[in-house]
Structure formats: C-alpha cells, structure tokens
C-alpha positions in Angstrom: 0.0 0.0 0.0 1.5 3.4 -0.9 2.3 5.8 1.9 -0.4 8.4 2.7 0.7 11.9 1.7 1.3 14.4 4.5 0.6 18.0 3.5 1.2 21.1 5.6 0.0 24.7 5.3 1.0 27.5 7.7 0.1 31.1 8.1 0.3 33.7 10.9 -2.8 35.8 11.7 -2.9 39.0 13.8 -5.1 37.7 16.6 -4.5 36.0 19.9 -4.6 32.2 20.1 -7.8 32.3 22.2 -9.5 34.5 19.5 -8.4 32.2 16.7 -9.5 29.0 18.4 -12.9 30.6 19.5 -13.5 31.6 15.9 -13.2 28.0 14.8 -15.6 26.8 17.5 -18.5 29.0 16.4 -21.3 28.3 14.0 -20.5 29.7 10.6 -16.8 29.1 10.7 -16.8 26.1 8.5 -19.0 27.8 5.9 -16.6 30.7 5.8 -13.7 28.3 5.0 -15.4 26.4 2.2 -14.2 27.7 -1.2 -17.0 29.0 -3.3 -15.8 27.3 -6.4 -16.0 23.8 -4.8 -19.4 22.0 -5.3 -19.9 21.4 -1.6 -22.0 22.8 1.2 -22.5 22.2 4.9 -25.5 19.9 5.4 -25.4 19.6 9.2 -23.1 20.0 12.2 -24.0 17.8 15.2 -22.3 18.3 18.6 -21.5 15.2 20.7 -24.0 16.6 23.3 -26.1 19.7 23.9 -23.4 21.3 26.0 -20.3 20.2 24.0 -18.2 22.3 21.7 -18.8 21.9 18.0 -15.2 20.7 17.9 -15.3 18.2 20.8 -14.7 14.5 20.2 -17.8 12.8 18.8 -19.2 15.9 17.1 -19.8 15.4 13.4 -20.0 17.5 10.3 -21.9 16.3 7.2 -21.0 17.9 3.9 -23.0 17.4 0.7 -21.5 17.6 -2.8 -23.8 19.9 -4.8 -23.6 18.1 -8.1 -26.4 18.0 -10.6 -27.2 14.4 -10.0 -30.1 12.7 -8.3 -28.1 11.0 -5.5 -25.7 13.6 -4.1 -22.7 12.1 -2.4 -22.1 13.1 1.3 -18.9 13.5 3.3 -19.0 12.8 7.1 -16.2 13.9 9.3 -15.9 13.3 13.0 -13.8 15.2 15.5 -11.6 12.9 17.5 -9.2 15.2 19.5 -9.8 18.5 21.1 -7.4 20.5 23.3 -8.3 24.2 23.3 -6.7 26.5 22.3 -3.9 24.3 21.0 -5.4 21.9 18.5 -8.2 19.7 17.3 -8.4 16.9 14.8 -11.0 15.4 12.5 -11.1 12.2 10.4 -13.5 11.3 7.6 -15.9 8.5 8.3 -17.2 8.5 4.8 -16.6 10.5 1.6 -14.5 10.7 -1.5 -11.2 9.8 0.2 -10.2 6.3 1.4 -8.5 8.0 4.3 -8.6 11.7 5.5 -7.1 13.0 8.8 -6.9 16.7 9.3 -5.0 18.2 12.2 -5.5 21.8 13.2 -2.8 23.4 15.3 -2.3 26.8 16.8 0.8 28.4 18.3 1.2 31.9 19.8 3.8 34.1 18.3 5.1 37.6 18.8 2.9 38.7 15.8 -0.3 36.8 16.7 -1.0 33.2 16.1 0.5 30.6 13.8 -2.2 28.5 12.2 -1.0 25.1 11.0 -3.0 22.6 8.9 -1.6 19.1 8.5 -3.4 16.6 6.3 -2.9 12.9 5.7 -5.0 11.4 2.9 -5.3 8.4 0.7 -7.2 8.3 -2.5 -9.5 5.4 -3.4 -8.9 2.8 -6.1 -5.4 1.9 -5.1 -2.7 2.6 -7.7 -5.3 3.8 -10.2 -6.3 6.5 -7.7 -2.7 7.5 -7.1 -2.5 8.6 -10.8 -4.7 11.5 -9.8 -2.5 12.5 -6.8 -0.8 15.4 -8.5 -4.1 17.0 -9.4 -5.5 16.4 -6.0 -2.5 18.1 -4.3 -2.9 21.1 -6.6 -6.5 21.3 -5.7 -5.9 21.0 -2.0 -3.3 23.7 -2.2 -5.9 26.1 -3.7 -8.4 25.1 -1.0 -6.1 25.8 2.0 -4.6 29.0 0.5 -8.2 30.2 0.3 -9.0 29.0 3.9 -6.0 30.9 5.4 -6.8 34.0 3.5 -10.5 34.0 4.6 -9.5 33.3 8.2 -7.0 36.2 8.4 -9.4 38.7 6.7 -12.4 37.7 8.7 -10.5 38.0 12.0 -9.1 41.4 11.0 -12.5 42.8 10.2 -13.9 41.7 13.5 -10.9 43.1 15.3 -11.3 46.4 13.7 -15.0 46.6 14.6 -14.2 45.7 18.2 -11.5 48.3 18.4 -14.0 50.9 17.2 -16.3 50.0 20.1 -18.6 47.4 18.6 -19.6 44.8 21.1 -21.6 41.6 20.7 -24.7 42.2 18.6 -28.0 40.2 18.1 -28.9 40.6 14.4 -32.0 39.5 12.7 -31.6 38.7 9.0 -34.4 38.5 6.4 -33.2 36.7 3.3 -30.5 34.6 5.1 -30.9 31.8 2.6 -29.7 33.9 -0.3 -26.2 34.3 -1.7 -25.3 37.4 0.4 -27.5 36.6 3.3 -26.1 33.2 4.0 -22.5 34.5 3.8 -23.4 37.4 6.1 -25.0 35.0 8.6 -21.9 32.8 8.7 -19.5 35.8 8.9 -21.4 37.3 11.9 -21.9 34.0 13.7 -18.2 33.0 13.4 -17.4 36.5 14.7 -19.2 35.9 17.9 -22.5 37.7 17.2 -26.0 36.2 17.7 -27.9 35.8 14.5 -31.6 35.0 14.1 -33.3 34.3 10.8 -36.7 35.5 9.6 -38.4 32.5 8.1 -41.7 31.8 6.3 -42.3 28.4 7.9 -42.9 27.5 11.5 -39.7 28.2 13.5 -37.6 25.2 14.4 -35.6 26.7 17.2 -35.0 30.0 19.2 -32.8 31.4 16.4 -35.7 31.7 14.0 -38.6 34.3 13.8 -41.7 33.6 11.7 -42.9 36.2 9.3 -45.1 36.3 6.2 -44.6 39.5 4.2 -47.2 38.6 1.6 -49.9 38.4 4.3 -48.4 41.2 6.5 -47.6 38.8 9.4 -44.8 39.7 11.9 -45.0 40.1 15.6 -43.0 43.2 16.6 -42.3 41.6 20.0 -40.2 39.0 18.3 -37.7 41.7 17.4 -37.5 43.3 20.9 -34.2 41.7 21.8 -32.3 42.4 18.5 -29.9 45.3 18.0 -30.3 45.4 14.3 -32.3 44.0 11.4 -30.7 43.3 8.0 -33.3 43.0 5.2 -32.0 41.3 2.1 -35.1 39.3 1.0 -36.7 39.8 -2.5 -37.5 37.9 -5.6 -34.6 37.3 -8.0 -34.2 39.7 -10.9 -32.5 37.1 -13.0 -34.3 35.5 -16.0 -36.9 36.7 -18.3 -38.9 39.7 -17.1 -42.4 38.6 -17.7 -45.3 40.6 -16.3 -45.6 38.1 -13.5 -41.9 38.2 -12.7 -41.8 42.0 -12.6 -44.8 42.1 -10.3 -43.1 39.7 -7.9 -39.8 41.7 -8.1 -41.7 44.8 -7.0 -44.1 43.4 -4.4 -41.6 41.1 -2.7 -39.4 44.1 -1.9 -42.0 46.7 -1.1 -44.2 44.4 1.1 -41.4 42.9 3.1 -39.6 46.3 3.7 -42.8 48.0 4.7 -43.8 45.2 7.1 -40.3 45.3 8.8 -40.2 49.1 9.0 -43.7 49.3 10.5 -43.0 46.5 13.0 -39.9 48.2 14.2 -41.7 51.5 14.5 -44.5 49.9 16.5 -42.0 48.2 18.8 -40.3 51.5 19.5 -43.5 53.4 20.2 -44.9 50.7 22.4 -41.9 49.7 24.5 -39.1 52.2 23.8 -36.6 49.4 23.2 -36.6 49.3 19.4 -33.6 47.9 17.5 -31.2 50.7 16.8 -30.5 50.0 13.2 -32.3 48.8 10.0 -29.9 47.8 7.2 -32.0 47.5 4.0 -30.7 45.9 0.9 -30.9 48.1 -2.2 -29.2 48.1 -5.6 -27.3 50.3 -8.0 -30.2 49.9 -10.3 -31.4 53.0 -8.5 -29.2 55.1 -10.7 -30.9 53.9 -14.0 -29.4 51.9 -16.8 -27.6 54.6 -18.8 -25.6 57.2 -16.9 -22.6 57.3 -19.2 -19.3 58.2 -17.6 -20.9 60.1 -14.7 -19.4 59.1 -11.4 -22.2 58.1 -9.1 -22.1 58.4 -5.3 -24.8 57.9 -2.7 -25.8 61.5 -3.2 -26.5 61.1 -6.9 -30.2 61.2 -8.0 -32.3 58.3 -9.3 -32.4 57.3 -12.9 -35.1 56.0 -15.2 -36.4 52.6 -15.9 -38.2 49.7 -14.2 -35.3 48.9 -11.8 -34.8 52.5 -10.9 -38.5 52.8 -10.0 -38.5 49.6 -8.0 -35.4 50.5 -6.0 -36.7 54.0 -5.3 -40.0 52.5 -3.9 -38.0 49.9 -2.0 -36.0 52.6 -0.2 -39.0 54.7 0.4 -40.7 51.8 2.1 -38.4 52.2 5.2 -40.0 55.6 6.0 -41.8 54.3 9.1 -38.5 53.2 10.7 -36.8 56.5 9.9 -39.7 58.4 11.4 -39.5 56.3 14.5 -35.9 57.3 15.0 -34.1 54.2 13.8 -30.8 54.5 11.9 -31.6 53.3 8.4 -29.0 52.4 5.8 -29.8 51.6 2.2 -26.9 49.4 0.9 -26.9 49.8 -2.9 -25.1 46.7 -4.0 -23.4 46.3 -7.4 -22.9 43.2 -9.4 -21.8 40.6 -6.8 -19.0 38.3 -7.8 -19.2 34.7 -6.6 -18.9 31.3 -8.4 -21.6 30.1 -6.0 -24.3 32.3 -7.6 -25.3 35.5 -9.4 -23.8 36.8 -12.6 -20.4 35.2 -12.3 -21.8 31.7 -11.9 -24.0 32.2 -15.0 -21.0 33.3 -17.1 -18.4 30.7 -15.9 -19.5 27.7 -18.1 -19.0 29.7 -21.4 -15.8 31.3 -20.2 -14.3 28.0 -19.1 -15.0 26.7 -22.6 -13.3 29.7 -24.1 -16.6 30.9 -25.6 -17.0 34.0 -23.4 -16.6 37.6 -24.4 -18.0 41.1 -24.0 -21.7 41.8 -24.1 -22.9 44.1 -26.8 -20.4 46.9 -27.6 -18.7 46.2 -24.3 -18.2 49.9 -23.4 -20.8 49.9 -20.5 -19.4 50.3 -17.0 -19.7 47.3 -14.6 -19.7 48.3 -11.0 -18.9 45.0 -9.4 -18.1 43.8 -5.8 -16.7 40.5 -4.5 -19.0 38.5 -2.2 -16.7 39.0 0.8 -16.7 42.8 0.3 -20.4 42.7 -0.1 -20.6 41.0 3.3 -17.9 43.3 4.7 -19.7 46.4 3.6 -22.9 45.2 5.3 -20.9 44.5 8.5 -19.3 48.0 8.1 -22.8 49.6 7.9 -23.9 47.6 11.0 -21.0 48.6 13.1 -20.4 52.2 12.1 -23.0 54.4 13.8 -22.2 57.5 11.7 -23.5 55.8 8.5 -27.1 56.4 7.5 -28.9 56.9 4.2 -27.6 55.5 1.0 -24.2 53.6 0.9 -22.9 52.1 -2.3 -21.6 48.6 -2.0 -19.3 48.3 -5.0 -15.6 48.0 -5.4 -13.6 51.2 -5.8 -12.5 50.4 -9.3 -15.4 49.7 -11.7 -14.4 48.4 -15.1 -15.9 48.4 -18.6 -17.7 45.2 -19.7 -15.0 44.4 -22.3 -12.3 44.7 -19.7 -14.4 42.5 -17.3 -14.6 39.8 -20.0 -10.9 40.0 -20.7 -9.9 39.8 -17.0 -12.2 36.8 -16.3 -10.8 35.0 -19.3 -7.2 35.8 -18.3 -7.8 34.5 -14.7 -9.3 31.3 -16.2 -6.5 31.0 -18.8 -9.0 31.1 -21.7 -9.6 33.3 -24.7 -12.5 35.8 -24.8 -13.3 36.5 -28.4 -17.0 35.5 -28.7 -19.2 38.5 -27.9 -22.8 38.2 -26.9 -24.7 40.5 -29.3 -27.3 42.8 -27.7 -30.1 41.3 -29.8 -29.3 37.8 -28.5 -29.4 39.0 -24.9 -32.7 40.7 -25.6 -34.1 37.6 -27.2 -33.1 35.5 -24.2 -34.2 37.8 -21.4 -36.6 40.3 -23.0 -35.5 43.7 -24.1 -36.1 45.5 -20.8 -34.1 42.9 -18.7 -31.2 42.8 -21.2 -31.0 46.6 -21.4 -31.3 47.2 -17.6 -29.0 44.4 -16.5 -26.5 43.2 -19.2 -26.3 46.5 -21.1 -26.6 48.8 -18.0 -23.8 51.3 -17.6 -23.3 52.6 -14.1 -20.0 54.0 -12.9 -20.4 53.8 -9.2 -18.1 55.0 -6.4 -18.3 53.7 -2.8 -17.6 57.1 -1.5 -19.3 56.9 1.9 -17.7 53.5 2.7 -14.3 54.8 1.9 -14.8 58.0 3.9 -15.8 56.1 6.9 -12.8 53.8 6.8 -13.9 50.6 5.1 -10.9 48.6 3.9 -11.6 46.6 0.8 -10.3 43.0 0.7 -10.2 43.0 -3.1 -10.4 46.4 -4.6 -9.2 45.2 -8.0 -11.2 42.8 -10.2 -8.3 40.4 -11.1 -7.4 39.9 -7.5 -11.0 39.3 -6.5 -11.5 36.7 -9.3 -8.3 35.0 -8.5 -9.3 34.6 -4.8 -12.9 33.5 -5.6 -11.9 31.0 -8.3 -8.8 29.7 -6.5 -6.4 30.9 -9.2 
C-alpha cells in the first residue's frame, strides 16, 4: 500500500490564540472556510452533546456535494481530538477519500497566532487512484490557500470593529438563505454575534422568527431583543422579465420592507426598546441603466427605468422606521461576484470553454463587488453608527464590460473572443431585462464606505476573481 501523503500549510494571523480558536468553534466558521468554487455545502453540524463544543470529540460534520445528479454524495467527518486552544483533529468516516485525517494546530507568536493545517489522505482505487494524486495536491493547495486568506481577513474585520467600540450584537436577517444573506450570517456567527433568521415556515428553534410578508404577518415583540435588522429578501431579478416576474420583483421588496419598518416603528413606540439599526438591501439599479461616464455616489439622484423605479420605492418603504428614529442604511449593492451564484456563476461555463466575451459593444461600466466585500460592507454599515442613508456597496474600481470579460478570461487561462450581441441578450431575457441588466452602464463609487474607513479586501477585479476562483 502506498504511503499516505502528508501535506502542511501554515500562516500567521494578527489575533490571539484564544481568539483564533474561539472563531473555529463557532457556527458559521466552516461555511466561511469552504471555497465558493467547490461544489460542496454544509448539510449539518451535530455536537456530541447539547453542551459540547462543535469541535469536541464525537461531534460530526456532514457535507453534501452539490452536483447536478439525483443521488448527491455526502462526506461525514468526526472530531476525535480537542485541546483548546492548541489543537483539534477530525477524520473522515465516509466520503470521496479512502482516508482523511486533518490536524489543526495553533501556536502563539510575537505577531499573533501561527495557524497550521496538517493533512494525511489516501485516494480510493489503489494505484489507479494514485494517478490523480498530483491534481489532488494542486486542488488542496488552492483550498487551503483560500482558507487561510479567509480566516485572516475575517478576524481582521472583527478586530477592527471591536477596536471601534462594537460589542456583541444580536442581528435578525431577512433573506438569510440567499447568496449574500447566507454568507453574512456565517460571517457574523463566526465573529461571535448572535444571528436570528426570519423564516416563512414554523420556526424550528429559538434562532428563527416567523414572518409572512405577503400576508403582513410579523409580531414586533419577536424583534424586541435584537440590536439590528438586516433585510435582504426579495424575488430574484435574473431571468426573463415577464409581467408576473416584474410584479413579484416589486411586491416582494416593497411588502417585506414596509412590514419590517412598521413592526420596528411599532415596537419602539410601544416599548421604547426598538432595535437601533435597520440595514436594508438596495441596488445600484437606483441610478438607472444609462448614466454614461458620470461618477455616481450615494448623493446622486435616481435614474429612469423599471429597476430604478422599484429601488426608489424599495428605499421609500423604510420611511416608518426612519420616522420612529431608527438609523436606516440603504446598501446599494453592485454586481456581486461569486462562483456560487449570481452573474459570475452564470458566465463561468461559457468562459471556461473559451466561448466568453463582451456583451454588446462592451463599453458599458460594470460596478462589481466581491462577495466578501459585499458582506464586509454590510458589516461596516452595521458597526459604524455614523453611516445612514444610501451607501454604495461596490468595489472602488469599476471596469468596462469588455475589460471585465478580458480579465475573467485571463484568470481562467482562456480566450475571450465571442461577444454576446445585444439582440441575442434581448431575445433570451426580454428587451427590458437585457438593457437594464446586461447593457446597463453605471460607474459607481463607494464614497461613503471609503470616507468612513472601510478597507476593501479585493479592490481590483483580477485579485478578486483569483481569490474567488482559487487561481
């Protein structure tokens, strides 16, 4: 039998060993460490007992491979050693490897904490499996490089917020199952905050609150103990804009926002203990589809078109909360970059085949933002009391569509010479959807975020894509 490879990765993070170990013990930590390009998600985390740490011996993690097949393979790992804050170990009980043993070690240093990952693994199928070892090693190197980068950046963000006076928060999130909402929930939970989810089904535990925005159902008392509400729920704008789809896009945003704002206002008037902050999702669609080379800040006026009208109404729906004295922030998010969802995920198959390219003439501005900065900007809005009103959540360096296509192709090592004509986009999505999404040109600057000290993880597109795609 061939020897099992032993791999080692090491990095130093600017945090104490107790802080680093505590971060790993919290809900959300594993989700923050899973690379978005890998087809895998956390299915369940089961502690050994109700009072045990999530890392204690006997606790289990079940991962699910999100492949487009009827029977999705699962990977079960069990923690077998636990010595806080020095180390913990897990081994695979089932999954794609014949053997998997992962040792996590932490050592205090003069600069913070040295984080060491050591991995022993054995591939299945004996000698035939060993033929894939070189590719597996390369893939694992990408994974652990990503993990260490995420850990360091997340800890740094929480440390900065704590240094600025932010204590532990209890945050309610509407839309926690979406691309941004799920990432925000994991980020806050791993950072030591209490997170509750607004759900449209009967709550399963104390960390869920029932609401039904379509029927106007939400008990204000359920929000009495939270410090802030983050509202990210709304029907997707992707796909063909049929009359029914457009009606859902509008009503899902206006109804939910109005219900939350009124509930928070009622809570404050009745009990004088209202949550201090409402962070409401918004979009750069507010500025309209065609603003040319105009540099758009939060102070810029609205544009024209369906999305501009919807976003304007969406932001106006928070009026009851503002009137009641809450701090309200409208986070106008740009084109979020993540291979796990959104525009990037939709484009990747063609670009990986070398069949990608600009859309239309390619001169339109794309105001993008990496998923981690989208989450970071929401966290910044939550923890910075001076921020209110509109805040753009975009990277500081927007690019033209033709340059976006060239950069994505370069990161993937593929050509980008097959443009998508405007007429083809209109045929696939309807004219309005194509013109207001794919052909939209908005040159947006995150001025308020920069002025209030937000530090971007990935201010440049190429760096962001390299991180998100493990390149």
